[in-house]
LOTIDREN-75844 format. One record per residue: x negated, y negated, z negated of N, C-alpha, C, CB in turn; residue number from 1; residue in one letter. Coordinates in steps of 0.05 Angstrom, whole numbers, always signed. Glycine has a CB too. Layout:
[rec [X Y Z] [X Y Z] [X Y Z] [X Y Z] NUM "A"] ...
***
This chain:
[rec [+139 +257 -307] [+120 +242 -310] [+95 +247 -293] [+116 +241 -335] 1 "M"] [rec [+89 +238 -270] [+62 +241 -251] [+38 +231 -266] [+65 +224 -224] 2 "F"] [rec [+15 +241 -259] [-11 +226 -262] [-15 +208 -235] [-37 +249 -265] 3 "Q"] [rec [-24 +183 -235] [-24 +165 -222] [-57 +172 -208] [-17 +139 -239] 4 "L"] [rec [-64 +172 -183] [-91 +173 -171] [-90 +148 -151] [-99 +204 -157] 5 "T"] [rec [-116 +139 -153] [-116 +116 -126] [-138 +120 -110] [-118 +83 -134] 6 "F"] [rec [-139 +111 -88] [-161 +115 -62] [-174 +86 -73] [-146 +115 -21] 7 "S"] [rec [-202 +87 -56] [-213 +61 -65] [-201 +43 -50] [-241 +56 -65] 8 "N"] [rec [-191 +39 -33] [-174 +19 -22] [-155 +5 -46] [-155 +33 +1] 9 "Q"] [rec [-135 +26 -52] [-119 +17 -73] [-133 +5 -103] [-101 +41 -78] 10 "S"] [rec [-149 +15 -107] [-165 +1 -129] [-180 -27 -125] [-186 +21 -136] 11 "L"] [rec [-183 -23 -102] [-196 -53 -91] [-175 -70 -93] [-207 -55 -60] 12 "S"] [rec [-157 -66 -85] [-128 -83 -84] [-115 -89 -116] [-104 -63 -64] 13 "V"] [rec [-120 -68 -128] [-116 -69 -161] [-131 -88 -177] [-123 -44 -173] 14 "M"] [rec [-155 -87 -170] [-175 -100 -182] [-168 -135 -172] [-206 -84 -169] 15 "N"] [rec [-158 -142 -150] [-158 -171 -144] [-136 -179 -147] [-165 -179 -119] 16 "S"] [rec [-114 -166 -164] [-98 -174 -173] [-98 -185 -205] [-84 -157 -166] 17 "L"] [rec [-81 -209 -216] [-81 -209 -243] [-72 -187 -257] [-67 -229 -250] 18 "T"] [rec [-75 -192 -283] [-68 -175 -304] [-41 -168 -300] [-73 -186 -331] 19 "Q"] [rec [-27 -188 -302] [+4 -182 -302] [+11 -169 -278] [+21 -208 -305] 20 "G"] [rec [+4 -175 -256] [+5 -165 -232] [+4 -137 -229] [-12 -175 -218] 21 "E"] [rec [-27 -136 -241] [-27 -99 -249] [-9 -90 -262] [-49 -87 -266] 22 "Q"] [rec [+4 -97 -288] [+18 -86 -302] [+41 -81 -288] [+20 -98 -323] 23 "L"] [rec [+51 -100 -276] [+75 -98 -263] [+75 -77 -240] [+83 -125 -254] 24 "N"] [rec [+60 -75 -230] [+53 -57 -207] [+49 -25 -220] [+24 -68 -191] 25 "L"] [rec [+35 -14 -243] [+37 +3 -251] [+59 +16 -268] [+20 +1 -256] 26 "M"] [rec [+80 -12 -275] [+109 +3 -288] [+122 +7 -267] [+128 -13 -308] 27 "D"] [rec [+119 +0 -238] [+135 +2 -222] [+133 +36 -209] [+130 -21 -204] 28 "E"] [rec [+101 +35 -208] [+90 +64 -195] [+99 +84 -216] [+53 +66 -192] 29 "L"] [rec [+101 +76 -245] [+104 +101 -260] [+132 +106 -264] [+91 +99 -287] 30 "S"] [rec [+153 +89 -257] [+175 +98 -257] [+185 +109 -224] [+191 +74 -270] 31 "S"] [rec [+163 +115 -203] [+167 +131 -178] [+175 +153 -182] [+147 +134 -163] 32 "V"] [rec [+163 +166 -197] [+161 +193 -209] [+186 +207 -204] [+156 +192 -238] 33 "S"] [rec [+205 +196 -221] [+237 +199 -225] [+244 +199 -198] [+253 +174 -243] 34 "K"] [rec [+239 +178 -182] [+250 +179 -155] [+246 +195 -140] [+244 +162 -143] 35 "K"] [rec [+217 +201 -137] [+207 +225 -117] [+226 +244 -118] [+179 +237 -124] 36 "V"] [rec [+223 +261 -153] [+240 +278 -158] [+268 +285 -151] [+240 +276 -175] 37 "I"] [rec [+285 +262 -146] [+308 +264 -144] [+310 +258 -111] [+323 +246 -165] 38 "D"] [rec [+295 +241 -100] [+299 +237 -73] [+322 +226 -63] [+296 +258 -62] 39 "G"] [rec [+336 +206 -83] [+358 +195 -80] [+361 +162 -73] [+370 +203 -103] 40 "N"] [rec [+333 +155 -78] [+330 +129 -81] [+327 +119 -55] [+309 +122 -96] 41 "D"] [rec [+340 +95 -45] [+334 +74 -23] [+316 +57 -19] [+349 +60 -22] 42 "S"] [rec [+304 +55 -42] [+280 +40 -38] [+254 +54 -30] [+275 +27 -62] 43 "E"] [rec [+255 +76 -33] [+231 +101 -25] [+233 +107 +2] [+234 +130 -41] 44 "L"] [rec [+220 +101 +15] [+220 +111 +45] [+205 +137 +51] [+206 +89 +63] 45 "K"] [rec [+210 +152 +64] [+195 +174 +69] [+186 +180 +97] [+208 +193 +61] 46 "R"] [rec [+160 +188 +106] [+148 +191 +126] [+131 +210 +136] [+139 +175 +127] 47 "F"] [rec [+123 +223 +156] [+107 +245 +160] [+84 +228 +176] [+123 +272 +177] 48 "N"] [rec [+58 +233 +162] [+38 +221 +176] [+15 +235 +174] [+33 +195 +169] 49 "W"] [rec [-2 +247 +192] [-20 +256 +195] [-23 +280 +179] [-35 +241 +193] 50 "K"] [rec [+2 +296 +186] [+8 +322 +173] [+20 +318 +139] [-23 +341 +174] 51 "G"] [rec [+22 +298 +130] [+22 +299 +106] [+58 +283 +103] [-8 +283 +93] 52 "K"] [rec [+70 +288 +80] [+90 +269 +76] [+85 +242 +57] [+112 +285 +65] 53 "Q"] [rec [+82 +226 +67] [+81 +195 +50] [+106 +182 +41] [+69 +172 +69] 54 "F"] [rec [+102 +172 +22] [+127 +154 +8] [+120 +128 +11] [+132 +159 -23] 55 "F"] [rec [+136 +104 +19] [+131 +73 +23] [+148 +64 +0] [+141 +59 +55] 56 "R"] [rec [+141 +48 -17] [+152 +27 -32] [+144 +4 -33] [+153 +32 -54] 57 "I"] [rec [+168 -19 -35] [+156 -45 -42] [+158 -57 -63] [+162 -61 -29] 58 "R"] [rec [+137 -67 -75] [+131 -79 -95] [+121 -111 -95] [+114 -64 -105] 59 "I"] [rec [+146 -129 -100] [+136 -157 -97] [+125 -158 -73] [+116 -167 -116] 60 "D"] [rec [+103 -171 -67] [+94 -178 -30] [+77 -158 -25] [+77 -209 -20] 61 "N"] [rec [+81 -131 -36] [+56 -117 -31] [+69 -83 -22] [+32 -118 -63] 62 "L"] [rec [+67 -69 -4] [+76 -41 +5] [+57 -23 -8] [+77 -35 +38] 63 "R"] [rec [+63 -3 -22] [+47 +15 -33] [+57 +48 -17] [+51 +11 -68] 64 "V"] [rec [+32 +58 -3] [+39 +87 +5] [+30 +101 -6] [+36 +96 +25] 65 "Y"] [rec [+34 +126 -17] [+32 +147 -33] [+42 +178 -27] [+45 +138 -53] 66 "F"] [rec [+29 +194 -32] [+37 +221 -27] [+35 +234 -56] [+20 +235 -3] 67 "E"] [rec [+55 +255 -55] [+59 +273 -78] [+36 +295 -78] [+89 +287 -77] 68 "R"] [rec [+16 +295 -90] [-2 +325 -96] [+3 +331 -122] [-36 +325 -91] 69 "V"] [rec [+16 +349 -128] [+17 +359 -153] [-3 +366 -168] [+29 +378 -153] 70 "P"] [rec [-13 +358 -195] [+12 +349 -211] [+13 +313 -210] [+9 +362 -245] 71 "P"] [rec [+5 +302 -188] [+0 +273 -193] [+12 +261 -159] [-39 +265 -203] 72 "S"] [rec [+11 +237 -167] [+20 +219 -146] [-9 +202 -137] [+47 +198 -158] 73 "L"] [rec [-16 +209 -104] [-36 +192 -102] [-34 +169 -83] [-56 +205 -97] 74 "H"] [rec [-39 +143 -91] [-36 +120 -77] [-57 +116 -54] [-37 +100 -97] 75 "C"] [rec [-54 +119 -28] [-73 +121 -11] [-77 +85 -6] [-64 +141 +14] 76 "H"] [rec [-50 +74 -3] [-56 +42 +9] [-38 +19 -12] [-42 +39 +47] 77 "F"] [rec [-50 +2 -15] [-36 -26 -22] [-36 -42 -7] [-43 -39 -42] 78 "I"] [rec [-19 -50 +9] [-26 -66 +25] [+1 -96 +24] [-30 -46 +53] 79 "L"] [rec [-12 -113 +29] [+10 -143 +32] [+28 -132 +48] [-2 -174 +48] 80 "P"] [rec [+54 -139 +48] [+76 -136 +68] [+77 -157 +94] [+102 -138 +53] 81 "K"] [rec [+82 -147 +119] [+76 -164 +142] [+51 -168 +147] [+87 -189 +141] 82 "H"] [rec [+33 -151 +144] [+6 -148 +148] [-4 -133 +172] [-3 -136 +125] 83 "S"] [rec [-23 -137 +184] [-32 -120 +207] [-35 -95 +200] [-56 -128 +219] 84 "L"] [rec [-53 -88 +181] [-57 -63 +163] [-28 -50 +158] [-73 -70 +134] 85 "N"] [rec [-10 -60 +146] [+19 -52 +138] [+28 -45 +169] [+39 -79 +119] 86 "D"] [rec [+29 -63 +185] [+43 -54 +209] [+35 -21 +222] [+36 -77 +231] 87 "F"] [rec [+1 -24 +219] [-5 -4 +236] [+0 +23 +216] [-36 -9 +248] 88 "L"] [rec [+6 +21 +190] [+12 +49 +173] [+35 +49 +178] [+6 +52 +143] 89 "V"] [rec [+60 +30 +183] [+84 +37 +183] [+89 +50 +216] [+101 +11 +173] 90 "R"] [rec [+79 +38 +229] [+78 +46 +250] [+65 +80 +267] [+67 +24 +255] 91 "C"] [rec [+51 +83 +244] [+34 +113 +250] [+13 +108 +273] [+57 +139 +262] 92 "K"] [rec [+4 +86 +272] [-16 +79 +295] [-48 +82 +279] [-9 +42 +309] 93 "L"] [rec [-65 +92 +294] [-88 +93 +287] [-106 +66 +279] [-97 +105 +305] 94 "P"] [rec [-116 +64 +250] [-127 +38 +253] [-157 +38 +261] [-122 +22 +229] 95 "S"] [rec [-167 +14 +264] [-193 +8 +264] [-208 -7 +249] [-197 +1 +281] 96 "S"] [rec [-238 -15 +261] [-249 -29 +245] [-234 -59 +249] [-279 -27 +250] 97 "E"] [rec [-225 -62 +269] [-212 -89 +279] [-191 -95 +257] [-198 -86 +310] 98 "L"] [rec [-177 -78 +248] [-155 -85 +234] [-165 -91 +202] [-132 -60 +238] 99 "A"] [rec [-188 -79 +196] [-204 -88 +171] [-211 -119 +171] [-233 -71 +169] 100 "V"] [rec [-208 -129 +188] [-219 -156 +192] [-200 -179 +182] [-225 -161 +224] 101 "L"] [rec [-176 -168 +183] [-152 -183 +173] [-155 -188 +146] [-126 -169 +178] 102 "E"] [rec [-161 -175 +122] [-171 -172 +100] [-197 -189 +93] [-174 -145 +98] 103 "N"] [rec [-212 -201 +110] [-242 -213 +108] [-223 -245 +107] [-271 -205 +141] 104 "H"] [rec [-239 -259 +87] [-233 -287 +85] [-238 -311 +111] [-250 -294 +63] 105 "K"] [rec [-259 -292 +127] [-276 -311 +145] [-257 -306 +172] [-313 -300 +149] 106 "T"] [rec [-242 -286 +169] [-221 -280 +198] [-204 -304 +204] [-197 -252 +192] 107 "F"] [rec [-189 -312 +171] [-169 -330 +171] [-180 -356 +176] [-153 -328 +147] 108 "W"] [rec [-206 -363 +165] [-214 -393 +170] [-223 -396 +201] [-240 -402 +150] 109 "E"] [rec [-233 -369 +210] [-238 -371 +242] [-210 -381 +257] [-248 -340 +255] 110 "Y"] [rec [-192 -368 +256] [-164 -368 +268] [-157 -400 +257] [-141 -339 +254] 111 "L"] [rec [-164 -414 +234] [-148 -436 +227] [-173 -457 +243] [-141 -439 +188] 112 "E"] [rec [-196 -456 +248] [-211 -469 +257] [-204 -468 +289] [-235 -463 +246] 113 "S"] [rec [-192 -447 +303] [-188 -453 +328] [-160 -475 +332] [-186 -425 +342] 114 "L"] [rec [-146 -473 +313] [-121 -493 +316] [-126 -520 +308] [-97 -484 +299] 115 "T"] [rec [-147 -525 +296] [-156 -551 +297] [-176 -566 +314] [-163 -553 +277] 116 "K"] [rec [-175 -549 +337] [-194 -560 +363] [-172 -578 +377] [-207 -530 +388] 117 "R"] 
***
């Protein structure tokens, strides 16, 4: 069993989830440690990004990106699946401040206002 550590982005997303969703996410992440060691789990994807080996797993409507940093697993990102930020990480593209706009409520309100004209 690995210790779980979280980045600021991951903690921010965790705090926005309901308590039930948080417990489900923690339960899934806790079971990941065995999958990492075995290396035989088809749900767990591996890829190299910025010189590090990352793992990706989908939990409900979220994708969780983490790396193994012995003796722990460090969760770098928790992103909604099919989001712009998720696409940028999956395709190993550099993210910019423009990608952060997607997570801001006013961005979606602005887009909706354009369709109402």
